[in-house]
VEXVO-58591 format. One record per residue (C-alpha): x, y, z. Coordinates in Angstrom, 1 decimal. Layout:
N
<px->X | py->Y | pz->Z>
...
***
This chain:
559
<px->168.1 | py->153.1 | pz->96.7>
<px->169.0 | py->153.3 | pz->100.4>
<px->167.1 | py->156.1 | pz->101.6>
<px->164.3 | py->154.5 | pz->100.3>
<px->165.3 | py->151.5 | pz->102.3>
<px->165.9 | py->153.5 | pz->105.4>
<px->162.6 | py->154.8 | pz->104.7>
<px->160.5 | py->151.8 | pz->105.5>
<px->162.6 | py->151.0 | pz->109.1>
<px->165.5 | py->149.4 | pz->107.5>
<px->168.6 | py->150.1 | pz->109.7>
<px->172.3 | py->151.3 | pz->108.5>
<px->173.4 | py->148.2 | pz->109.6>
<px->170.9 | py->146.2 | pz->107.7>
<px->172.1 | py->147.6 | pz->104.7>
<px->175.5 | py->146.0 | pz->104.9>
<px->173.4 | py->142.4 | pz->105.2>
<px->172.7 | py->140.1 | pz->102.6>
<px->169.7 | py->140.8 | pz->101.3>
<px->167.0 | py->138.3 | pz->100.9>
<px->163.7 | py->137.8 | pz->98.8>
<px->161.1 | py->135.8 | pz->100.2>
<px->158.4 | py->135.7 | pz->98.1>
<px->155.7 | py->133.5 | pz->98.5>
<px->151.6 | py->133.3 | pz->96.8>
<px->150.5 | py->134.0 | pz->100.5>
<px->146.6 | py->135.1 | pz->100.2>
<px->143.2 | py->134.0 | pz->101.6>
<px->143.0 | py->132.5 | pz->98.0>
<px->142.5 | py->128.8 | pz->99.4>
<px->144.2 | py->126.7 | pz->101.6>
<px->147.2 | py->125.8 | pz->99.7>
<px->148.2 | py->129.5 | pz->100.7>
<px->146.4 | py->130.8 | pz->103.3>
<px->148.9 | py->129.7 | pz->105.6>
<px->152.2 | py->130.8 | pz->103.8>
<px->152.9 | py->133.9 | pz->105.5>
<px->153.7 | py->131.6 | pz->109.1>
<px->156.2 | py->130.0 | pz->107.0>
<px->157.3 | py->133.6 | pz->105.4>
<px->157.7 | py->135.0 | pz->109.0>
<px->160.0 | py->131.8 | pz->109.7>
<px->162.1 | py->131.7 | pz->107.3>
<px->162.5 | py->135.6 | pz->107.7>
<px->163.4 | py->134.8 | pz->111.4>
<px->165.7 | py->132.2 | pz->109.7>
<px->167.5 | py->135.0 | pz->107.4>
<px->167.8 | py->137.1 | pz->110.7>
<px->169.6 | py->134.9 | pz->112.7>
<px->172.6 | py->133.8 | pz->110.5>
<px->172.9 | py->137.7 | pz->109.6>
<px->171.1 | py->138.6 | pz->106.9>
<px->167.9 | py->141.2 | pz->105.8>
<px->165.3 | py->139.4 | pz->104.7>
<px->161.8 | py->141.2 | pz->102.4>
<px->158.6 | py->139.6 | pz->101.8>
<px->157.2 | py->140.1 | pz->98.6>
<px->153.8 | py->138.2 | pz->97.5>
<px->151.8 | py->137.2 | pz->94.4>
<px->148.9 | py->135.4 | pz->95.2>
<px->147.7 | py->132.2 | pz->92.9>
<px->144.4 | py->130.9 | pz->92.4>
<px->143.4 | py->127.2 | pz->93.3>
<px->141.9 | py->125.0 | pz->90.7>
<px->139.2 | py->123.8 | pz->92.8>
<px->137.6 | py->127.0 | pz->93.5>
<px->138.0 | py->127.7 | pz->89.7>
<px->136.2 | py->123.9 | pz->88.9>
<px->133.0 | py->124.3 | pz->87.3>
<px->132.9 | py->127.4 | pz->85.2>
<px->135.4 | py->129.7 | pz->83.0>
<px->138.2 | py->131.0 | pz->85.6>
<px->139.4 | py->127.1 | pz->85.1>
<px->140.6 | py->128.7 | pz->81.8>
<px->142.8 | py->130.8 | pz->83.5>
<px->144.3 | py->128.3 | pz->85.8>
<px->147.5 | py->127.5 | pz->83.5>
<px->148.2 | py->130.6 | pz->82.1>
<px->148.2 | py->132.0 | pz->86.2>
<px->151.6 | py->129.8 | pz->86.2>
<px->152.9 | py->132.1 | pz->83.5>
<px->152.1 | py->135.5 | pz->85.0>
<px->153.2 | py->134.3 | pz->89.0>
<px->157.0 | py->133.8 | pz->87.2>
<px->156.8 | py->136.9 | pz->85.2>
<px->156.0 | py->138.7 | pz->88.5>
<px->158.9 | py->136.7 | pz->90.2>
<px->161.0 | py->138.1 | pz->87.3>
<px->160.3 | py->141.8 | pz->88.0>
<px->160.3 | py->141.2 | pz->92.0>
<px->164.0 | py->139.7 | pz->91.7>
<px->165.1 | py->141.8 | pz->88.7>
<px->164.0 | py->145.4 | pz->89.8>
<px->165.7 | py->144.9 | pz->93.2>
<px->169.4 | py->144.2 | pz->94.2>
<px->168.8 | py->141.0 | pz->96.1>
<px->171.3 | py->138.4 | pz->97.1>
<px->168.8 | py->135.2 | pz->97.1>
<px->166.0 | py->134.1 | pz->97.6>
<px->163.3 | py->131.7 | pz->99.6>
<px->160.6 | py->130.8 | pz->97.3>
<px->157.1 | py->129.7 | pz->98.9>
<px->154.2 | py->127.8 | pz->97.5>
<px->151.6 | py->125.2 | pz->97.7>
<px->149.5 | py->124.1 | pz->94.8>
<px->149.1 | py->123.2 | pz->91.6>
<px->150.7 | py->126.2 | pz->89.5>
<px->152.4 | py->128.1 | pz->92.3>
<px->154.7 | py->125.5 | pz->92.5>
<px->155.6 | py->125.4 | pz->88.5>
<px->155.6 | py->129.3 | pz->88.7>
<px->158.3 | py->129.6 | pz->91.5>
<px->160.3 | py->126.7 | pz->89.6>
<px->159.8 | py->128.8 | pz->86.3>
<px->161.0 | py->131.9 | pz->87.6>
<px->164.3 | py->131.0 | pz->89.7>
<px->165.1 | py->129.1 | pz->86.3>
<px->164.9 | py->132.7 | pz->84.5>
<px->166.4 | py->134.7 | pz->87.5>
<px->169.2 | py->132.2 | pz->88.1>
<px->169.8 | py->133.7 | pz->91.6>
<px->170.7 | py->131.5 | pz->94.5>
<px->167.4 | py->130.0 | pz->95.4>
<px->165.9 | py->127.7 | pz->97.9>
<px->162.1 | py->126.5 | pz->98.3>
<px->159.7 | py->125.8 | pz->101.0>
<px->156.6 | py->124.1 | pz->99.7>
<px->153.5 | py->124.5 | pz->101.8>
<px->153.0 | py->120.8 | pz->103.3>
<px->150.0 | py->118.7 | pz->102.8>
<px->146.5 | py->119.1 | pz->104.9>
<px->145.3 | py->115.8 | pz->107.0>
<px->142.5 | py->113.8 | pz->105.2>
<px->138.7 | py->114.3 | pz->106.8>
<px->136.9 | py->112.1 | pz->108.6>
<px->137.0 | py->108.2 | pz->107.2>
<px->139.6 | py->109.4 | pz->105.7>
<px->137.6 | py->111.4 | pz->103.3>
<px->139.8 | py->113.6 | pz->100.9>
<px->139.3 | py->116.4 | pz->98.1>
<px->139.8 | py->114.0 | pz->95.2>
<px->136.6 | py->111.9 | pz->95.8>
<px->134.4 | py->115.0 | pz->95.5>
<px->133.8 | py->114.9 | pz->91.9>
<px->132.7 | py->111.4 | pz->92.2>
<px->130.4 | py->112.0 | pz->94.5>
<px->128.8 | py->114.9 | pz->92.6>
<px->128.3 | py->113.0 | pz->89.6>
<px->126.6 | py->110.0 | pz->91.8>
<px->124.5 | py->113.2 | pz->93.6>
<px->123.8 | py->114.4 | pz->90.0>
<px->122.6 | py->110.8 | pz->88.9>
<px->120.8 | py->110.8 | pz->92.1>
<px->122.6 | py->108.0 | pz->93.7>
<px->123.3 | py->110.0 | pz->96.9>
<px->121.2 | py->112.3 | pz->98.9>
<px->122.1 | py->115.9 | pz->98.8>
<px->122.5 | py->115.2 | pz->102.9>
<px->125.3 | py->113.1 | pz->102.1>
<px->127.0 | py->115.3 | pz->99.5>
<px->126.4 | py->118.4 | pz->101.6>
<px->129.0 | py->116.4 | pz->104.6>
<px->131.1 | py->115.2 | pz->101.8>
<px->131.9 | py->118.8 | pz->100.6>
<px->131.8 | py->120.1 | pz->104.9>
<px->134.5 | py->117.9 | pz->105.7>
<px->137.3 | py->117.7 | pz->102.7>
<px->139.3 | py->120.0 | pz->103.6>
<px->139.9 | py->119.9 | pz->107.0>
<px->143.0 | py->122.6 | pz->107.3>
<px->145.4 | py->124.5 | pz->105.3>
<px->147.9 | py->122.8 | pz->103.1>
<px->147.6 | py->120.6 | pz->99.6>
<px->144.6 | py->118.3 | pz->99.2>
<px->145.7 | py->114.8 | pz->100.5>
<px->146.4 | py->112.9 | pz->97.4>
<px->149.2 | py->112.8 | pz->95.1>
<px->147.3 | py->115.7 | pz->92.6>
<px->149.2 | py->118.1 | pz->90.9>
<px->150.1 | py->120.4 | pz->94.2>
<px->151.6 | py->116.8 | pz->95.4>
<px->153.4 | py->116.1 | pz->92.7>
<px->155.2 | py->119.3 | pz->92.2>
<px->155.7 | py->119.5 | pz->95.6>
<px->157.8 | py->116.3 | pz->94.9>
<px->159.1 | py->117.4 | pz->92.0>
<px->161.1 | py->120.3 | pz->94.1>
<px->162.4 | py->118.6 | pz->96.4>
<px->163.5 | py->116.1 | pz->93.8>
<px->165.2 | py->118.8 | pz->91.8>
<px->167.2 | py->119.9 | pz->94.7>
<px->166.1 | py->122.8 | pz->95.2>
<px->164.7 | py->122.0 | pz->98.8>
<px->165.8 | py->120.5 | pz->102.1>
<px->165.5 | py->117.0 | pz->101.8>
<px->162.7 | py->115.4 | pz->103.2>
<px->160.8 | py->119.0 | pz->103.5>
<px->158.1 | py->118.0 | pz->101.0>
<px->154.6 | py->117.1 | pz->102.2>
<px->155.3 | py->118.1 | pz->105.2>
<px->151.8 | py->118.2 | pz->107.7>
<px->150.9 | py->121.8 | pz->106.7>
<px->149.3 | py->122.3 | pz->110.3>
<px->152.9 | py->120.3 | pz->112.3>
<px->155.4 | py->122.9 | pz->113.3>
<px->158.1 | py->120.7 | pz->111.5>
<px->157.1 | py->123.1 | pz->108.4>
<px->157.8 | py->126.3 | pz->110.1>
<px->161.1 | py->124.9 | pz->111.5>
<px->162.2 | py->123.7 | pz->107.9>
<px->160.8 | py->127.2 | pz->106.7>
<px->163.8 | py->128.6 | pz->109.0>
<px->166.1 | py->126.1 | pz->108.2>
<px->165.9 | py->127.4 | pz->104.8>
<px->166.0 | py->130.9 | pz->105.3>
<px->169.3 | py->130.0 | pz->107.4>
<px->170.4 | py->128.4 | pz->104.0>
<px->169.1 | py->131.2 | pz->102.1>
<px->172.0 | py->133.8 | pz->103.7>
<px->174.7 | py->130.9 | pz->103.5>
<px->173.6 | py->130.3 | pz->99.2>
<px->173.9 | py->134.7 | pz->99.0>
<px->177.7 | py->134.2 | pz->100.6>
<px->178.4 | py->131.3 | pz->98.5>
<px->177.2 | py->133.0 | pz->95.3>
<px->175.6 | py->129.5 | pz->94.0>
<px->173.1 | py->130.4 | pz->91.9>
<px->170.6 | py->127.8 | pz->90.7>
<px->171.5 | py->127.0 | pz->87.7>
<px->174.8 | py->125.3 | pz->89.2>
<px->172.3 | py->123.1 | pz->90.9>
<px->169.9 | py->121.8 | pz->88.8>
<px->171.2 | py->120.8 | pz->85.5>
<px->169.9 | py->117.9 | pz->83.1>
<px->171.0 | py->115.0 | pz->85.6>
<px->168.4 | py->116.6 | pz->87.7>
<px->165.9 | py->116.5 | pz->85.7>
<px->166.4 | py->113.3 | pz->85.0>
<px->165.9 | py->112.3 | pz->88.6>
<px->162.7 | py->114.1 | pz->89.2>
<px->161.2 | py->112.1 | pz->86.3>
<px->162.1 | py->108.7 | pz->87.9>
<px->160.8 | py->110.3 | pz->91.3>
<px->157.5 | py->111.2 | pz->89.3>
<px->157.8 | py->107.0 | pz->87.7>
<px->157.9 | py->106.0 | pz->91.3>
<px->155.1 | py->108.0 | pz->92.8>
<px->152.5 | py->107.9 | pz->90.3>
<px->152.7 | py->111.7 | pz->89.6>
<px->149.9 | py->113.8 | pz->88.1>
<px->150.3 | py->114.5 | pz->84.2>
<px->149.9 | py->117.8 | pz->84.7>
<px->154.1 | py->117.5 | pz->85.6>
<px->154.0 | py->116.9 | pz->81.7>
<px->153.6 | py->120.0 | pz->81.1>
<px->155.3 | py->121.9 | pz->83.9>
<px->158.6 | py->120.3 | pz->83.9>
<px->159.5 | py->120.9 | pz->80.6>
<px->158.2 | py->124.6 | pz->81.2>
<px->160.4 | py->124.7 | pz->84.2>
<px->163.3 | py->122.8 | pz->82.1>
<px->163.2 | py->125.7 | pz->79.6>
<px->163.6 | py->128.5 | pz->81.5>
<px->166.7 | py->126.5 | pz->82.9>
<px->168.0 | py->126.8 | pz->79.8>
<px->167.2 | py->122.8 | pz->79.1>
<px->165.6 | py->121.0 | pz->76.5>
<px->163.0 | py->118.6 | pz->78.0>
<px->160.1 | py->116.8 | pz->75.8>
<px->157.9 | py->115.0 | pz->76.9>
<px->159.6 | py->112.1 | pz->74.9>
<px->161.6 | py->111.7 | pz->77.9>
<px->159.2 | py->110.9 | pz->80.2>
<px->158.1 | py->108.1 | pz->77.9>
<px->161.7 | py->106.8 | pz->77.6>
<px->162.7 | py->106.7 | pz->81.9>
<px->159.3 | py->106.0 | pz->82.6>
<px->159.3 | py->102.5 | pz->80.3>
<px->161.2 | py->100.3 | pz->82.7>
<px->160.8 | py->103.0 | pz->86.0>
<px->159.4 | py->101.0 | pz->89.5>
<px->156.3 | py->102.7 | pz->90.5>
<px->156.0 | py->102.4 | pz->94.1>
<px->153.5 | py->104.7 | pz->95.9>
<px->150.2 | py->103.3 | pz->97.1>
<px->148.6 | py->106.9 | pz->97.7>
<px->145.4 | py->108.1 | pz->96.7>
<px->144.1 | py->108.3 | pz->93.1>
<px->145.6 | py->105.4 | pz->91.7>
<px->146.7 | py->103.9 | pz->95.7>
<px->145.0 | py->103.7 | pz->98.8>
<px->145.9 | py->106.3 | pz->101.5>
<px->145.8 | py->110.1 | pz->101.4>
<px->148.9 | py->112.1 | pz->101.0>
<px->149.6 | py->113.0 | pz->104.4>
<px->151.4 | py->109.3 | pz->104.8>
<px->154.1 | py->110.2 | pz->102.3>
<px->155.5 | py->111.8 | pz->104.9>
<px->155.4 | py->109.8 | pz->107.5>
<px->156.7 | py->106.6 | pz->105.1>
<px->159.9 | py->108.9 | pz->104.9>
<px->158.6 | py->111.3 | pz->101.5>
<px->161.2 | py->111.7 | pz->98.9>
<px->164.1 | py->110.5 | pz->100.6>
<px->162.6 | py->107.1 | pz->100.9>
<px->161.6 | py->107.2 | pz->97.3>
<px->164.9 | py->108.0 | pz->96.2>
<px->166.5 | py->105.5 | pz->98.3>
<px->164.7 | py->102.4 | pz->97.0>
<px->164.8 | py->103.8 | pz->93.2>
<px->169.0 | py->105.1 | pz->93.3>
<px->170.3 | py->102.6 | pz->91.5>
<px->168.2 | py->104.7 | pz->89.0>
<px->169.4 | py->108.0 | pz->89.9>
<px->171.9 | py->110.5 | pz->89.2>
<px->173.5 | py->110.1 | pz->93.1>
<px->176.1 | py->112.6 | pz->92.0>
<px->173.2 | py->115.8 | pz->91.3>
<px->173.9 | py->118.8 | pz->92.9>
<px->171.6 | py->119.7 | pz->95.7>
<px->170.7 | py->123.1 | pz->97.5>
<px->172.7 | py->121.8 | pz->100.9>
<px->175.6 | py->122.2 | pz->99.1>
<px->175.8 | py->118.1 | pz->99.0>
<px->175.1 | py->115.4 | pz->95.9>
<px->171.7 | py->113.7 | pz->96.3>
<px->173.8 | py->110.6 | pz->97.5>
<px->175.6 | py->112.7 | pz->100.2>
<px->172.2 | py->113.6 | pz->101.5>
<px->170.3 | py->110.3 | pz->101.7>
<px->173.6 | py->108.8 | pz->103.8>
<px->173.3 | py->111.8 | pz->105.9>
<px->169.4 | py->111.6 | pz->106.5>
<px->170.0 | py->107.7 | pz->107.2>
<px->173.2 | py->107.8 | pz->110.1>
<px->170.6 | py->110.7 | pz->111.3>
<px->167.7 | py->108.2 | pz->111.9>
<px->165.6 | py->110.0 | pz->110.1>
<px->163.2 | py->107.6 | pz->108.6>
<px->162.9 | py->106.0 | pz->112.3>
<px->161.5 | py->109.3 | pz->113.5>
<px->159.1 | py->109.6 | pz->110.6>
<px->157.9 | py->106.1 | pz->110.7>
<px->156.8 | py->106.4 | pz->114.3>
<px->153.8 | py->108.5 | pz->112.6>
<px->153.0 | py->105.3 | pz->110.6>
<px->152.8 | py->102.8 | pz->114.0>
<px->149.1 | py->105.3 | pz->115.2>
<px->147.5 | py->103.8 | pz->112.2>
<px->149.1 | py->100.1 | pz->112.3>
<px->150.9 | py->100.7 | pz->109.4>
<px->154.4 | py->100.0 | pz->108.3>
<px->156.5 | py->101.9 | pz->105.7>
<px->155.9 | py->99.1 | pz->103.0>
<px->152.5 | py->99.8 | pz->103.1>
<px->152.8 | py->103.5 | pz->101.6>
<px->156.5 | py->103.3 | pz->99.8>
<px->157.0 | py->99.6 | pz->98.1>
<px->160.3 | py->98.1 | pz->97.9>
<px->161.9 | py->98.6 | pz->94.7>
<px->162.5 | py->95.1 | pz->94.5>
<px->158.6 | py->94.6 | pz->94.8>
<px->156.9 | py->97.3 | pz->93.2>
<px->153.0 | py->98.2 | pz->92.4>
<px->154.2 | py->98.4 | pz->88.6>
<px->157.5 | py->97.7 | pz->86.6>
<px->156.8 | py->100.1 | pz->83.4>
<px->156.3 | py->103.3 | pz->85.2>
<px->153.0 | py->105.2 | pz->85.0>
<px->152.7 | py->107.7 | pz->82.2>
<px->152.9 | py->106.8 | pz->78.3>
<px->153.1 | py->109.3 | pz->75.3>
<px->150.6 | py->108.2 | pz->72.4>
<px->151.4 | py->109.7 | pz->68.8>
<px->149.5 | py->108.7 | pz->65.6>
<px->147.9 | py->110.6 | pz->62.8>
<px->145.2 | py->112.2 | pz->65.8>
<px->148.2 | py->113.2 | pz->68.0>
<px->151.3 | py->113.4 | pz->65.6>
<px->153.0 | py->115.5 | pz->68.3>
<px->152.1 | py->113.5 | pz->71.4>
<px->149.1 | py->112.7 | pz->73.7>
<px->149.6 | py->112.0 | pz->77.9>
<px->148.0 | py->109.4 | pz->79.8>
<px->148.5 | py->107.7 | pz->82.9>
<px->148.4 | py->104.3 | pz->82.2>
<px->148.7 | py->103.2 | pz->85.7>
<px->145.0 | py->104.5 | pz->86.2>
<px->143.7 | py->102.5 | pz->83.1>
<px->141.7 | py->99.8 | pz->83.2>
<px->143.4 | py->97.1 | pz->81.4>
<px->140.7 | py->96.3 | pz->79.3>
<px->141.8 | py->99.8 | pz->77.4>
<px->144.9 | py->99.4 | pz->76.8>
<px->144.2 | py->98.3 | pz->73.5>
<px->140.9 | py->98.8 | pz->72.0>
<px->139.0 | py->100.7 | pz->68.7>
<px->136.3 | py->103.2 | pz->69.7>
<px->134.1 | py->105.3 | pz->68.4>
<px->134.5 | py->109.1 | pz->68.0>
<px->131.8 | py->111.3 | pz->70.0>
<px->133.4 | py->114.7 | pz->69.2>
<px->132.6 | py->117.4 | pz->71.3>
<px->133.9 | py->121.2 | pz->70.9>
<px->133.8 | py->122.0 | pz->74.9>
<px->133.6 | py->120.1 | pz->78.0>
<px->130.2 | py->121.5 | pz->78.9>
<px->128.4 | py->119.2 | pz->76.1>
<px->130.8 | py->116.4 | pz->76.7>
<px->129.8 | py->115.8 | pz->80.6>
<px->126.1 | py->116.7 | pz->79.6>
<px->125.9 | py->113.9 | pz->77.1>
<px->128.1 | py->111.4 | pz->80.0>
<px->125.7 | py->112.7 | pz->82.3>
<px->122.4 | py->111.9 | pz->80.3>
<px->123.5 | py->108.5 | pz->79.0>
<px->124.0 | py->109.6 | pz->75.7>
<px->127.6 | py->107.9 | pz->75.7>
<px->127.7 | py->104.1 | pz->75.1>
<px->129.9 | py->101.4 | pz->75.7>
<px->132.5 | py->101.4 | pz->73.0>
<px->132.6 | py->105.6 | pz->72.6>
<px->136.0 | py->107.8 | pz->72.4>
<px->134.5 | py->111.0 | pz->73.7>
<px->136.4 | py->113.6 | pz->72.2>
<px->136.7 | py->117.2 | pz->74.1>
<px->138.5 | py->120.0 | pz->71.6>
<px->139.2 | py->123.6 | pz->71.2>
<px->140.2 | py->123.0 | pz->75.3>
<px->144.0 | py->123.5 | pz->74.7>
<px->146.4 | py->126.5 | pz->75.6>
<px->145.3 | py->128.8 | pz->72.4>
<px->141.8 | py->127.6 | pz->72.7>
<px->140.5 | py->127.9 | pz->76.0>
<px->143.5 | py->128.1 | pz->78.1>
<px->144.1 | py->124.5 | pz->78.5>
<px->141.6 | py->123.9 | pz->81.5>
<px->141.2 | py->121.1 | pz->83.5>
<px->138.1 | py->118.3 | pz->82.3>
<px->137.4 | py->117.0 | pz->85.7>
<px->134.3 | py->116.4 | pz->86.3>
<px->133.6 | py->114.7 | pz->82.7>
<px->136.7 | py->112.0 | pz->83.9>
<px->135.3 | py->111.9 | pz->87.5>
<px->131.5 | py->110.9 | pz->85.5>
<px->133.1 | py->108.9 | pz->83.4>
<px->135.7 | py->107.0 | pz->86.3>
<px->132.4 | py->106.5 | pz->88.3>
<px->130.1 | py->105.1 | pz->85.9>
<px->129.9 | py->101.2 | pz->86.4>
<px->129.0 | py->101.1 | pz->83.0>
<px->131.3 | py->103.5 | pz->81.3>
<px->134.4 | py->103.5 | pz->83.7>
<px->136.4 | py->100.3 | pz->81.5>
<px->134.7 | py->101.2 | pz->78.6>
<px->135.1 | py->104.3 | pz->77.0>
<px->138.0 | py->106.4 | pz->76.5>
<px->138.7 | py->110.7 | pz->77.0>
<px->140.4 | py->111.9 | pz->74.3>
<px->141.3 | py->115.6 | pz->74.7>
<px->143.4 | py->118.6 | pz->73.4>
<px->142.9 | py->120.3 | pz->77.0>
<px->144.4 | py->118.4 | pz->80.6>
<px->143.3 | py->116.4 | pz->83.7>
<px->143.2 | py->117.0 | pz->87.4>
<px->146.0 | py->115.3 | pz->89.1>
<px->143.4 | py->113.4 | pz->90.7>
<px->141.8 | py->111.9 | pz->87.8>
<px->141.6 | py->108.4 | pz->86.8>
<px->140.7 | py->106.0 | pz->84.8>
<px->141.0 | py->105.8 | pz->80.5>
<px->141.9 | py->109.8 | pz->79.9>
<px->144.2 | py->110.3 | pz->77.6>
<px->144.9 | py->114.6 | pz->77.3>
<px->147.3 | py->116.9 | pz->75.7>
<px->146.4 | py->116.3 | pz->72.2>
<px->149.0 | py->117.8 | pz->70.3>
<px->149.0 | py->119.7 | pz->67.7>
<px->145.4 | py->121.2 | pz->69.8>
<px->142.3 | py->121.5 | pz->67.5>
<px->142.3 | py->125.7 | pz->67.6>
<px->146.4 | py->125.4 | pz->65.9>
<px->144.6 | py->122.6 | pz->63.3>
<px->145.5 | py->119.3 | pz->64.8>
<px->143.6 | py->116.3 | pz->63.9>
<px->141.7 | py->116.4 | pz->66.6>
<px->139.3 | py->119.3 | pz->65.0>
<px->139.1 | py->117.2 | pz->61.9>
<px->137.5 | py->114.4 | pz->63.9>
<px->134.2 | py->113.7 | pz->62.8>
<px->131.2 | py->111.7 | pz->64.2>
<px->131.0 | py->107.7 | pz->63.9>
<px->135.1 | py->107.7 | pz->62.9>
<px->137.2 | py->104.6 | pz->64.7>
<px->139.9 | py->105.9 | pz->67.1>
<px->142.4 | py->103.1 | pz->68.0>
<px->144.0 | py->103.6 | pz->72.0>
<px->147.3 | py->101.3 | pz->72.1>
<px->149.0 | py->102.1 | pz->75.0>
<px->151.6 | py->99.1 | pz->74.4>
<px->152.2 | py->100.4 | pz->71.1>
<px->152.2 | py->104.3 | pz->72.0>
<px->149.4 | py->104.5 | pz->69.5>
<px->146.8 | py->107.2 | pz->69.3>
<px->145.1 | py->107.0 | pz->65.8>
<px->141.8 | py->107.1 | pz->63.7>
<px->141.7 | py->104.2 | pz->61.4>
<px->138.2 | py->103.9 | pz->59.9>
<px->135.2 | py->106.6 | pz->59.0>
<px->131.3 | py->105.9 | pz->59.7>
<px->132.4 | py->102.5 | pz->61.4>
<px->134.4 | py->101.1 | pz->58.8>
<px->138.1 | py->100.6 | pz->59.0>
<px->139.9 | py->102.4 | pz->56.3>
<px->143.7 | py->102.0 | pz->55.3>
<px->146.4 | py->104.3 | pz->56.4>
<px->146.3 | py->106.3 | pz->52.9>
<px->143.4 | py->106.3 | pz->53.0>
<px->142.8 | py->107.9 | pz->56.3>
<px->145.6 | py->110.5 | pz->55.1>
<px->143.4 | py->111.4 | pz->52.0>
<px->140.5 | py->112.1 | pz->54.1>
<px->142.0 | py->114.3 | pz->56.8>
<px->143.7 | py->116.0 | pz->54.0>
<px->140.0 | py->117.0 | pz->52.7>
<px->138.9 | py->117.6 | pz->55.9>
<px->141.3 | py->120.0 | pz->56.5>
<px->141.1 | py->122.1 | pz->53.5>
<px->137.8 | py->122.9 | pz->54.5>
<px->138.3 | py->123.6 | pz->58.1>
<px->138.2 | py->126.7 | pz->59.8>
<px->139.5 | py->128.0 | pz->63.3>
<px->137.0 | py->128.9 | pz->65.8>
<px->136.7 | py->132.5 | pz->66.8>
<px->138.6 | py->133.6 | pz->69.4>
<px->137.3 | py->132.4 | pz->72.6>
<px->138.9 | py->135.7 | pz->74.4>
<px->139.8 | py->138.4 | pz->72.0>
<px->141.1 | py->140.8 | pz->74.8>
<px->142.9 | py->140.3 | pz->78.3>
<px->144.9 | py->137.9 | pz->79.7>
<px->143.7 | py->135.0 | pz->77.9>
<px->143.8 | py->136.5 | pz->74.3>
<px->147.5 | py->137.2 | pz->75.4>
<px->148.2 | py->133.7 | pz->76.5>
<px->146.6 | py->132.1 | pz->73.3>
<px->148.9 | py->134.5 | pz->71.2>
<px->152.0 | py->133.1 | pz->72.7>
<px->151.4 | py->129.9 | pz->74.0>
<px->153.5 | py->126.7 | pz->72.9>
<px->152.1 | py->123.6 | pz->72.6>
<px->151.1 | py->121.4 | pz->75.4>
<px->153.4 | py->118.8 | pz->74.6>
<px->156.3 | py->121.7 | pz->74.7>
<px->154.6 | py->122.5 | pz->78.1>
<px->152.3 | py->125.3 | pz->77.3>
<px->154.7 | py->128.1 | pz->78.4>
<px->154.6 | py->131.5 | pz->76.7>
<px->156.7 | py->131.9 | pz->73.7>
***
């Protein structure tokens, strides 16, 4: 090995230093990754300053936004597991002592967390921050609604073009509490990032300084021999779930966090989210559930401020990558004037911290933000972000309108074939069906429709964008391709949605209510006649993923 290192310019002295892997998802692929090499170089500088030798490795990710509107979205979730696989290969095929892992977005952040858990090396995470909002605080999650409005003739081509041109003014994660921002926060909440470093402004120098500091810390972790599983424990995941509730995080976290826990050797299912969310305080006034773009999160104090507010519900003794506990980190930040420095940016907008992060005793909500619904339509569960659901949809009986793909459902919504009181069922879009794509355009078409937004539900074995809002219920398990009851729903079935009661069930046929025993008998007859659809991808990576994908409620990882 030494001659090979020497052959690419290493010195004999460098061979004796701690060897640090710097793994990033850098690539000219989208705004979340295009700037990561700058941060990788900053981390490399920090490694060198602390007596280590770094090697930069790359496994470029894809962008969910660029994959929208075509079959590219089917590759999104599978890409998470493939990135994790490459991290395993890079880390285990080479003799590294520690790693710095850099990512920004929806699948890349959970991918590096999964890879870290799998290889269990000393590791620290740097996330790529958040982009600023555009003119008038325009953010990308609004484009889906504007697209539906344009297709309905409600705005002009010129207006729509303006919104598209100005929604992404820089690199970084899209500036709303979608999956990218949620997962950056989850990485810090798990204790694998330097405190306060999630969702920094992507174009700022402070983020590069954080990457440099992470490089320095990686060398110390190598010398200390502290591996990731010594830091991230069950307590860490419970802390992350409480933070998830406080920020109204993306429903996709209910796929990613169980998958990450699995790689860390911890059994964590979606029911844990439901249990912990029930009495959790929801504090964050950030889009799409709130008012402000995500750039304001860091100004208000970021993850540490959220943890300060909910610390009575946290494991303050959980260890972190700093070598200190959560409680010790929070005390250190309080003493250093951290919150005062961050708050200066809010003053430019005439805002107070409380405008962004509510105090614990005056929350936006007291019952978390997500719920797990179960019943004869979803025996293993389904996910709903109830903080984004109109109150009139918290309990409803709706008429089923089943579709075997999203495209048909979207077309029906846009052409006013869906009426108030309908339950739009989109199936065969789970991991085994088509890779579990987002139902982004359909949810946006519904939530932006004044007639439908509070009077129908969308129910699917697929998933939603972290930007989605409205009456959307996803991750229905077992999925249709695996023979779950969602595959058996017929036109005119009556579907009961009961969010307070955590129920999702078929209660009638052809508009007529039936007893539970009658429904069970009807579903049993339908199941005998049901046949799975032909495999959508008979070859390639999605064929491989479909063959091995776990249930959405387990995390959709490859078994």
